[in-house]
C-alpha positions in Angstrom: -14.9 48.0 3.6 -13.7 49.4 6.8 -12.8 53.0 6.2 -12.6 56.1 8.4 -14.9 58.7 6.9 -15.1 62.0 8.3 -17.7 64.5 6.9 -17.8 68.2 8.1 -15.8 71.2 7.9 -12.7 73.3 8.8 -11.1 74.8 11.7 -8.4 77.1 12.0 -5.8 77.8 14.6 -5.1 81.4 15.1 -1.6 81.2 13.5 -3.0 79.1 10.4 -4.0 81.3 7.4 -7.4 80.7 5.7 -5.4 80.4 2.4 -4.1 76.7 3.2 -4.3 74.3 0.4 -5.7 70.7 0.8 -2.2 69.6 0.8 -1.3 72.0 3.6 -4.2 70.8 5.8 -3.2 67.2 5.4 0.4 68.2 6.5 -0.9 70.2 9.5 -3.3 67.3 10.5 -0.3 64.8 10.7 2.3 67.1 12.2 0.2 68.9 14.8 -0.5 67.2 18.2 -3.6 69.5 18.7 -6.1 70.2 16.1 -8.3 73.3 16.5 -11.9 73.3 16.2 -11.8 76.5 14.0 -10.1 74.3 11.2 -13.4 72.7 10.5 -16.9 73.6 9.4 -19.6 73.6 12.1 -21.4 70.9 10.0 -18.3 68.5 10.1 -17.9 69.0 14.0 -21.6 67.8 14.1 -20.5 64.6 12.9 -16.8 64.3 14.4 -15.0 66.3 16.8 -11.6 67.7 16.3 -10.3 65.4 19.2 -11.7 62.3 17.3 -9.9 63.4 14.1 -6.6 63.9 16.2 -7.2 60.5 17.8 -7.5 58.8 14.3 -4.6 60.4 12.8 -2.5 59.4 16.0 -3.6 55.9 15.4 -2.5 56.1 11.9 1.0 57.5 12.7 1.3 54.9 15.5 0.6 52.0 13.1 2.5 53.3 10.0 5.0 56.0 11.1 5.5 59.5 10.7 4.5 61.7 7.8 6.8 61.8 4.8 4.8 63.7 2.3 1.6 64.5 0.8 0.8 64.2 -2.9 -2.4 64.5 -5.1 -4.9 67.2 -6.4 -8.4 67.8 -6.7 -10.1 65.7 -3.9 -7.7 62.8 -4.2 -4.8 62.7 -2.2 -2.2 60.3 -0.7 -0.5 60.8 2.8 2.7 59.1 2.7 3.8 57.6 5.9 7.0 55.6 6.7 5.3 52.1 6.3 2.1 52.9 4.5 0.2 55.3 2.1 -3.2 56.6 3.3 -5.7 57.2 0.5 -7.2 60.3 1.5 -10.2 62.7 0.3 -10.5 66.2 1.7 -13.0 69.0 0.8 -12.7 72.5 1.8 -15.6 74.9 1.9 -15.6 78.5 0.5 -13.8 79.9 3.6 -11.0 77.3 3.3 -12.2 75.2 6.3 -12.2 71.4 6.1 -15.6 70.4 5.2 -15.0 66.7 4.4 -12.1 64.2 5.2 -11.9 60.5 4.3 -9.1 57.9 5.2 -9.2 54.8 3.0 -7.5 51.6 4.1 -3.6 52.0 4.5 -1.7 50.7 1.5 1.6 49.1 2.9 4.7 50.4 1.6 6.2 47.0 0.5 9.0 47.2 -2.1 8.8 43.9 -4.1 6.3 41.4 -5.3 7.9 38.6 -3.3 7.6 40.7 -0.2 3.9 41.2 -0.9 3.4 37.7 -1.4 5.1 36.8 2.0 2.6 39.3 3.6 -0.4 37.4 2.0 1.1 34.1 3.3 1.0 35.4 6.9 -2.6 36.2 6.7 -4.6 33.6 8.9 -6.9 31.1 7.2 -6.5 30.4 3.4 -5.3 33.1 0.8 -5.0 32.3 -2.9 -3.6 34.7 -5.5 -3.2 34.5 -9.2 -1.5 37.3 -11.3 -1.4 36.9 -15.1 0.5 39.1 -17.6 -0.4 38.7 -21.3 -1.8 35.4 -20.7 1.1 34.0 -18.7 1.2 33.4 -15.0 3.4 36.2 -13.3 2.6 35.6 -9.4 0.8 32.7 -7.8 -0.1 31.5 -4.4 -2.3 28.4 -4.2 -4.0 29.6 -7.6 -5.4 26.0 -8.2 -7.1 25.8 -4.7 -10.8 26.2 -4.8 -12.1 28.7 -2.2 -15.4 30.4 -1.6 -15.6 33.6 -3.6 -18.8 35.2 -2.7 -20.3 37.2 -5.5 -17.3 36.8 -7.8 -19.2 33.7 -9.1 -21.4 36.3 -11.0 -18.6 36.1 -13.6 -19.6 33.0 -14.6 -23.2 34.1 -15.0 -22.3 36.9 -17.2 -20.1 34.4 -19.3 -23.1 32.1 -19.9 -25.4 35.1 -20.6 -22.8 36.3 -23.3 -22.5 33.1 -24.8 -26.5 32.8 -25.1 -26.6 36.1 -26.8 -23.9 35.5 -29.2 -25.6 32.0 -29.9 -28.8 34.1 -30.8 -30.8 32.8 -28.1 -31.3 36.1 -26.3 -30.7 39.8 -27.0 -29.2 42.5 -24.7 -32.3 44.4 -25.1 -34.8 41.7 -24.3 -37.2 42.6 -21.7 -38.4 40.6 -19.0 -40.7 41.2 -16.1 -39.3 41.0 -12.6 -40.8 38.0 -10.8 -41.4 37.6 -7.0 -39.5 34.4 -6.7 -36.4 36.1 -8.1 -36.2 38.5 -5.3 -33.3 38.0 -2.7 -31.5 39.8 -0.1 -29.1 42.8 -0.8 -26.6 43.6 -2.0 -28.5 45.5 -4.7 -31.8 47.1 -4.7 -34.0 45.4 -7.3 -35.6 43.4 -4.4 -37.4 46.5 -3.4 -39.0 47.1 -7.0 -42.3 46.2 -7.6 -43.3 42.6 -9.2 -43.6 42.8 -12.9 -41.3 45.7 -13.3 -39.8 45.6 -17.0 -36.1 45.1 -17.2 -33.7 44.4 -20.0 -31.1 41.8 -20.0 -28.5 44.4 -20.3 -29.9 46.1 -17.1 -29.9 43.1 -15.1 -26.3 42.1 -16.2 -25.1 45.7 -15.5 -26.7 45.7 -11.9 -25.3 42.2 -11.1 -21.6 43.2 -12.0 -21.5 46.8 -11.0 -23.8 46.8 -8.0 -23.7 43.0 -7.2 -27.3 42.9 -7.3 -28.5 39.6 -6.0 -32.0 39.9 -7.4 -30.6 40.7 -10.8 -28.4 37.7 -10.7 -31.2 35.2 -9.7 -33.2 36.6 -12.5 -30.5 35.9 -15.1 -29.8 32.4 -13.4 -33.6 31.5 -13.8 -33.6 32.9 -17.5 -30.4 31.1 -18.5 -30.8 27.8 -16.5 -28.5 26.3 -14.2 -26.8 23.9 -16.8 -25.7 26.9 -19.0 -23.7 28.4 -15.9 -22.7 25.0 -14.7 -20.6 24.5 -17.9 -18.2 27.1 -16.4 -18.5 26.1 -13.0 -18.2 22.2 -12.8 -17.5 22.0 -9.0 -20.8 24.2 -8.2 -23.6 21.6 -9.1 -26.4 22.4 -8.8 -25.5 26.1 -9.3 -27.2 28.0 -6.5 -29.1 31.2 -6.8 -28.2 33.8 -3.9 -31.9 33.3 -2.6 -31.2 29.5 -2.2 -27.9 30.1 -0.5 -29.4 32.6 1.9 -32.1 30.1 2.7 -29.7 27.3 3.4 -27.4 29.5 5.6 -30.5 30.5 7.7 -29.9 28.7 11.1 -33.8 28.2 11.1 -33.4 25.8 8.1 -30.5 24.0 9.4 -32.2 20.6 9.0 -32.3 21.4 5.2 -28.8 22.6 5.1 -27.7 19.3 6.5 -29.7 17.3 4.1 -28.5 19.4 1.1 -24.8 19.1 2.3 -25.1 15.3 2.7 -26.9 14.7 -0.7 -25.2 13.9 -4.0 -25.9 16.3 -7.0 -29.1 14.5 -8.1 -30.6 14.7 -4.7 -29.6 18.3 -4.3 -31.4 19.2 -7.4 -34.5 17.6 -6.1 -34.2 19.4 -2.8 -33.9 22.8 -3.8 -37.3 23.5 -5.2 -38.8 22.6 -1.8 -36.9 25.6 -0.3 -38.7 28.1 -2.4 -41.8 28.5 0.0 -39.3 29.5 2.9 -39.0 33.0 4.0 -35.8 34.8 3.6 -33.7 35.3 6.7 -33.1 38.9 8.3 -30.2 40.7 6.8 -28.7 41.0 10.1 -27.7 37.3 10.3 -24.8 38.1 7.8 -23.5 41.2 9.9 -21.3 39.0 12.3 -19.0 36.3 11.8 -18.9 33.5 9.0 -22.2 31.7 8.3 -22.1 28.1 7.1 -19.2 28.6 4.5 -20.0 25.3 3.0 -22.9 26.7 1.2 -20.9 29.1 -1.2 -19.7 29.3 -4.7 -16.1 27.6 -5.1 -13.6 28.6 -7.6 -9.9 29.1 -8.1 -8.3 32.4 -8.6 -6.9 31.0 -12.0 -10.5 30.1 -12.9 -11.9 33.7 -12.1 -9.0 35.1 -14.4 -10.2 32.7 -17.1 -13.7 33.9 -16.7 -13.2 37.7 -16.5 -10.8 37.4 -19.7 -14.1 36.4 -21.6 -16.0 39.3 -20.5 -13.7 42.2 -19.8 -14.5 44.0 -23.1 -18.1 44.3 -22.2 -18.5 48.0 -21.1 -20.9 46.9 -18.2 -17.8 45.1 -16.5 -16.1 48.6 -16.6 -18.7 50.5 -14.6 -17.1 49.7 -11.2 -13.5 49.8 -11.1 -13.3 48.1 -7.7 -9.9 48.8 -6.1 -8.0 50.2 -9.1 -7.8 53.8 -10.0 -9.3 54.4 -13.6 -6.8 56.9 -14.4 -3.7 54.7 -13.8 -5.0 52.2 -16.7 -6.4 52.1 -20.0 -9.0 49.8 -19.1 -10.4 48.4 -15.8 -12.9 45.6 -15.5 -13.9 44.2 -12.0 -15.9 42.0 -10.0 -15.5 40.9 -6.3 -17.3 39.0 -3.7 -17.6 39.0 0.2 -19.6 37.6 3.0 -18.2 37.3 6.6 -15.0 35.0 6.3 -14.9 35.3 2.5 -13.1 38.0 0.4 -12.5 38.0 -3.3 -11.3 40.8 -5.7 -10.8 40.1 -9.5 -9.6 42.7 -11.9 -8.8 42.7 -15.4 -6.4 45.8 -16.6 -4.8 46.9 -19.6 -2.0 49.5 -19.0 -1.1 52.4 -21.3 1.4 50.2 -23.2 -1.3 47.7 -23.9 -0.2 45.2 -21.4 -3.0 42.9 -20.2 -3.2 41.8 -16.7 -5.5 39.7 -14.4 -5.3 40.0 -10.7 -7.4 37.6 -8.6 -7.2 37.4 -4.8 -9.2 35.2 -2.5 -9.2 35.1 1.2 -11.0 32.5 3.3 -11.1 32.2 7.3 -13.3 30.8 9.9 -13.2 34.3 11.7 -14.0 37.7 10.7 -11.4 39.1 8.2 -9.1 42.0 8.5 -10.6 43.7 5.3 -8.6 46.8 5.3 -5.2 44.9 5.5 -6.3 42.7 2.6 -7.4 45.8 0.6 -4.3 47.4 1.3 -2.0 44.5 0.0 -4.2 44.3 -3.1 -4.0 47.9 -4.0 -0.2 47.8 -3.5 0.1 45.1 -5.9 -1.8 47.1 -8.4 0.6 49.8 -7.7 3.5 47.6 -8.3 2.2 46.2 -11.5 1.6 49.7 -12.9 5.0 51.0 -11.7 7.1 48.0 -12.8 5.4 46.4 -15.8 
């Protein structure tokens, strides 16, 4: 996610006391035209100059208006501008200087769910949204349109794993040995581990969901078998491993990709084993624009809410809260997905009045996505659900 991260320390204008609180410093940053180097620690300034900080702040004010207020405590703050809230983290050193500064994606000050829905409609490409409260639809936008969802497909793998365990076919503490043919590209880190490393099914599942580890995911797909997962994903047949998807997306394998896309399900199943001897592409291939989005995992946002509703109570789905603030909710379970041209956020929430929500949003486009804008709209939606249950 595109964020403005500033790490360093504090500088001090002669007329500014060293007793400034984090809130005071944030007010100064957003109201002074010139920032003094003495406000920041030397380590901070080695990474980012005071002038760079001033330019970033000026850009935020130009886009989102003047400062209204600053709220928060500890390390977590919100800088409230006229048209957006800026999630902010600030760290002071022992002398009261700014040692760390982080601005998150702006969250627009949209006052109604309908206005937020209009903002989603205005995004280029195709956007889908499904918001459910206590099992009933609350807000929808193309909720039954299948779109590419990136790693959010891993919810289907987790559901199939849970079913297999509850049926007695596996146990969470079953140990498997990491095999070389399971290794994929990041995200995650298991691809760097040695072959034959012992791993429990619980560890694989936790890494698949919380770190979106692709190698952990492929291990579970191989162990469960494609049919077990296809039962919850009828349009994704054969159900691809992440390694197979990367191989098909590789421009060096475009002849294989053409054959795969032109084939029926049976012929696709026969083709996939022939890919296994091919080398994985360089990770840099996926650092630019969208790459062959026809090779993906396709779900509707309604289907993703149905999937997460079957696994949200597993503690491993609650390790990574995604874009929600844990302290705002009684429970947060999350899985998202992304690649160039694809974004999905799917969150299951229980508020402090025991109201259950699911919020799933997907954006597909043939060009690079404005991730910060989509994140801001999603976070604003979560805020509104919490504030107006």
